[in-house]
C-alpha positions in Angstrom: -25.7 12.9 18.1 -22.6 11.1 16.8 -22.9 8.2 14.5 -23.8 5.0 16.4 -21.9 2.9 13.9 -18.6 4.6 13.8 -16.8 5.0 17.2 -16.4 8.7 18.1 -12.7 8.2 18.6 -10.5 5.6 16.8 -6.8 5.0 16.5 -5.5 3.1 13.4 -2.0 1.8 14.3 0.5 0.3 11.9 2.7 0.8 8.9 1.0 -1.3 6.2 -0.6 1.3 4.0 -3.2 -0.9 2.4 -4.6 -2.1 5.7 -4.5 1.4 7.2 -6.4 2.8 4.2 -9.0 0.0 4.5 -9.4 0.7 8.2 -9.9 4.4 7.7 -12.3 3.7 4.8 -14.3 1.4 7.0 -14.7 4.0 9.7 -15.8 6.6 7.1 -18.2 4.1 5.6 -19.7 3.4 9.0 -20.3 7.1 9.6 -21.8 7.5 6.1 -24.2 4.6 6.8 -25.9 6.8 9.3 -25.5 10.1 7.4 -24.6 9.9 3.6 -23.8 13.6 3.7 -21.1 13.4 6.4 -18.2 15.8 5.8 -14.8 14.2 5.7 -11.6 16.1 6.6 -8.4 14.1 5.9 -5.4 16.0 7.3 -1.6 15.5 7.1 0.6 16.7 10.0 1.6 19.9 8.1 -2.1 20.8 7.9 -2.8 20.4 11.6 -2.8 23.6 13.6 -4.8 24.7 16.6 -6.9 26.9 14.3 -7.5 24.2 11.7 -8.5 21.7 14.4 -10.9 24.2 15.9 -12.4 24.7 12.5 -13.1 21.1 11.8 -14.0 19.9 15.3 -16.0 22.7 16.9 -19.7 22.0 17.4 -21.7 22.8 14.2 -24.5 25.3 14.3 -26.3 23.3 11.6 -25.6 19.8 13.0 -23.5 18.5 10.2 -21.6 15.4 11.0 -17.9 15.3 10.3 -15.2 12.7 10.2 -11.7 14.1 10.9 -8.8 11.9 9.9 -5.4 12.9 11.2 -2.7 11.0 9.2 0.8 10.2 10.5 0.0 11.4 14.0 3.4 10.3 15.1 4.9 13.2 13.1 2.9 15.9 14.7 5.2 18.5 16.3 4.8 19.6 20.0 2.1 22.3 19.7 -0.3 20.4 17.3 0.2 17.2 19.3 -0.8 19.1 22.5 -3.9 20.6 20.7 -5.0 17.1 19.6 -4.4 15.7 23.1 -6.6 18.4 24.5 -9.2 17.7 21.9 -9.4 14.1 23.0 -11.1 15.1 26.2 -13.9 17.1 24.7 -15.0 15.9 21.3 -18.1 17.4 19.9 -21.0 15.0 19.6 -21.2 15.4 15.8 -17.4 14.6 15.2 -15.8 11.3 14.5 -12.0 11.6 15.1 -9.6 9.1 13.6 -5.9 9.2 14.5 -3.5 7.2 12.2 -0.3 6.3 13.9 2.6 4.2 12.5 3.3 2.6 15.8 6.7 2.6 17.5 8.1 5.0 20.0 7.7 8.2 18.0 4.6 10.1 19.1 3.7 7.4 21.6 2.5 9.8 24.2 -0.3 11.0 21.9 -1.2 7.4 21.0 -1.4 6.4 24.7 -3.5 9.5 25.4 -6.0 8.5 22.8 -6.2 4.9 24.0 -6.7 6.2 27.6 -9.5 8.4 26.3 -11.3 5.2 25.2 -10.3 5.1 21.5 -11.3 2.1 19.5 -8.0 0.6 18.3 -7.4 -1.0 14.9 -4.0 -2.6 14.4 -2.6 -2.7 10.8 0.9 -4.1 11.2 2.8 -5.1 8.1 2.9 -8.9 7.6 6.5 -10.0 8.1 6.2 -13.8 7.8 5.4 -15.8 4.8 2.5 -17.5 6.6 1.0 -14.1 7.4 1.0 -13.2 3.8 -0.6 -16.5 2.9 -3.3 -15.8 5.4 -3.8 -12.3 3.9 -4.3 -13.9 0.4 -6.8 -16.4 1.8 -8.6 -13.6 3.6 -8.9 -11.7 0.3 -10.6 -14.6 -1.3 -12.8 -15.0 1.7 -13.8 -11.3 1.6 -14.9 -12.0 -2.0 -16.9 -15.0 -1.0 -14.5 -17.4 -2.7 -12.0 -20.1 -1.8 -8.4 -20.6 -2.7 -6.3 -23.7 -2.3 -3.1 -23.6 -0.2 -0.9 -24.3 -3.1 -2.6 -21.7 -5.2 -2.1 -19.1 -2.4 1.6 -20.0 -2.3 1.9 -19.8 -6.1 0.3 -16.4 -6.1 2.7 -15.2 -3.4 5.7 -16.5 -5.4 4.4 -14.9 -8.6 3.4 -11.5 -7.3 5.7 -10.9 -4.3 5.2 -9.3 -0.9 3.5 -6.0 -1.7 -0.1 -6.2 -0.2 -1.6 -3.9 -2.8 -0.3 -6.0 -5.6 -1.4 -9.2 -3.9 -4.9 -7.7 -3.3 -5.1 -6.6 -6.9 -4.1 -10.1 -8.1 -6.7 -11.7 -5.9 -9.4 -9.4 -7.3 -8.4 -10.1 -10.8 -8.4 -13.9 -10.3 -11.8 -13.7 -8.7 -13.1 -11.6 -11.6 -11.8 -14.0 -14.3 -12.4 -17.4 -12.7 -15.3 -19.3 -11.2 -15.4 -21.6 -8.2 -12.4 -22.5 -6.0 -9.2 -21.0 -7.3 -6.4 -23.6 -7.7 -2.7 -23.5 -8.6 -3.5 -24.1 -12.3 -5.6 -20.9 -12.4 -2.7 -18.9 -10.8 -0.3 -20.4 -13.4 -2.5 -19.4 -16.3 -2.8 -15.8 -15.2 0.7 -15.3 -13.8 2.8 -17.5 -16.0 6.3 -16.0 -16.2 5.9 -13.3 -13.6 7.6 -15.2 -10.8 10.4 -16.1 -13.2 10.8 -12.5 -14.3 12.4 -11.5 -11.1 15.9 -10.4 -10.4 15.7 -12.1 -7.1 15.1 -15.5 -8.8 18.1 -14.9 -11.0 20.2 -14.0 -7.9 18.9 -17.1 -5.9 19.8 -19.5 -8.8 23.2 -17.8 -9.3 24.4 -18.1 -5.6 23.0 -21.6 -5.5 25.4 -22.5 -8.3 22.6 -23.5 -10.6 24.0 -21.7 -13.7 21.8 -23.0 -16.5 18.6 -22.0 -14.6 20.2 -18.7 -13.6 21.0 -17.8 -17.2 17.5 -18.9 -18.3 15.9 -16.7 -15.7 18.1 -13.8 -16.6 17.2 -14.0 -20.3 13.5 -14.1 -19.5 13.9 -11.3 -17.0 15.5 -9.1 -19.6 13.0 -10.2 -22.3 10.1 -8.9 -20.2 11.8 -5.5 -19.6 13.2 -5.8 -16.1 15.8 -3.0 -15.7 19.4 -4.3 -15.6 20.2 -2.2 -12.6 17.4 -3.9 -10.6 18.8 -7.3 -11.5 22.3 -6.4 -10.4 20.8 -4.9 -7.2 19.2 -8.3 -6.5 22.6 -10.0 -7.2 24.3 -7.6 -4.8 21.7 -8.3 -2.1 22.2 -12.0 -2.4 25.9 -11.8 -2.2 25.8 -9.4 0.7 23.6 -11.9 2.5 26.1 -14.6 1.8 28.9 -12.5 3.3 26.8 -12.1 6.5 26.0 -15.8 7.1 28.9 -17.7 5.4 31.2 -17.1 8.4 30.4 -18.5 11.9 28.5 -16.1 14.0 29.0 -17.0 17.6 26.2 -15.6 19.8 24.7 -13.5 17.1 20.9 -13.3 17.3 18.9 -14.1 14.1 17.4 -10.6 14.3 20.8 -9.0 14.2 22.0 -11.2 11.3 18.8 -10.5 9.3 19.3 -6.7 9.9 22.9 -6.9 8.7 21.9 -9.0 5.6 19.0 -6.6 5.0 16.4 -9.4 4.8 13.4 -10.4 6.9 14.2 -12.9 9.6 12.1 -15.6 8.0 14.5 -15.7 5.0 17.6 -16.6 7.1 16.9 -20.3 6.7 17.0 -20.0 2.9 20.1 -17.8 3.1 21.9 -20.3 5.3 21.1 -23.1 2.9 22.4 -21.0 0.0 25.6 -20.2 1.9 26.6 -23.8 2.0 29.6 -24.4 -0.2 30.7 -20.8 -0.2 34.2 -19.8 1.0 35.3 -16.4 2.1 37.4 -16.2 -1.1 34.4 -17.1 -3.2 32.2 -14.5 -1.5 34.9 -11.8 -2.0 35.1 -12.7 -5.7 31.3 -12.5 -6.0 31.3 -9.1 -4.3 33.9 -7.8 -6.7 31.9 -9.1 -9.6 28.7 -7.2 -8.6 30.7 -4.0 -8.1 32.3 -4.3 -11.5 28.9 -5.1 -13.1 27.3 -2.1 -11.4 29.8 0.2 -13.1 29.3 -1.6 -16.5 25.6 -1.2 -16.6 25.7 2.4 -15.4 27.8 3.6 -18.3 31.2 2.0 -18.2 30.1 -0.8 -20.6 28.2 -0.9 -23.8 26.1 -4.0 -23.3 24.3 -4.3 -19.9 22.8 -7.7 -20.9 26.3 -9.1 -21.6 27.6 -7.7 -18.4 24.8 -9.3 -16.4 25.3 -12.7 -18.1 29.0 -12.5 -17.3 28.2 -11.6 -13.7 25.8 -14.6 -13.3 28.5 -16.9 -14.7 31.2 -15.5 -12.5 29.0 -15.7 -9.3 27.9 -19.2 -10.0 31.5 -20.2 -10.6 32.7 -18.5 -7.5 30.7 -20.9 -5.3 33.1 -23.5 -4.0 36.2 -21.4 -4.8 39.0 -21.7 -2.2 
């Protein structure tokens, strides 16, 4: 008999690796709750052949239970995908099959076939909005039986960034090192300086024309070892965003603007605020500065720190230039 805890067929859909890994681990744990000796086969598309599928999913003579995880199912080529589709209709009782699919149009036929066959679906979409990331942080503390204040969650997001693995690790560390409800003061103690040590913060202050703060953040960023090329990349991204939104965009959808600026849609509001006071001439000068700086820090100059300081000064000064 198959495990009564783990569904015999599941699809884990989404592109957020941490959530996908947790979902798969949860299914495996459910199967092991019934049979600690369950055999787990975790296969990438290149490993999926008709022969290999038959090997890991055929009824066992000795009744061993198995969990078969097929990763990146959207990347299966025609013949392996057909073999998996056929398998969906006749799973052995001692097999738990898990299809991991990134979502989207690629390989959609296989995903739909699995759902039609009665698969249990787990969605693991990447959070794209700031509020969704804040909910993730609060959920991490709730999983650990702890509470976190709203301002502490925001401070942690500002300090650590958007990567869910890093956020989860930061939440775990805070829960390990503190007691009671986690507040903003606790986040500040454990992450002091990390938010400031970001090329994106340098870039934001520079395009906002806040030169003293931009230079202060730049020096701190360099002091903690941030690579100069990453700082200039952040400057380039900020200036590229200005170039997209500084000019009137009649009829352009926010999604299209965000795609052109290479930013998530939720950041457009901030970018539009930063673009106030920028002229086409100023943006053109800032773009020239980041190009020059890129060459300097990649070998044309001797002092990357000086080149970046000059770039920050030039970009902040370009704001308001006619």
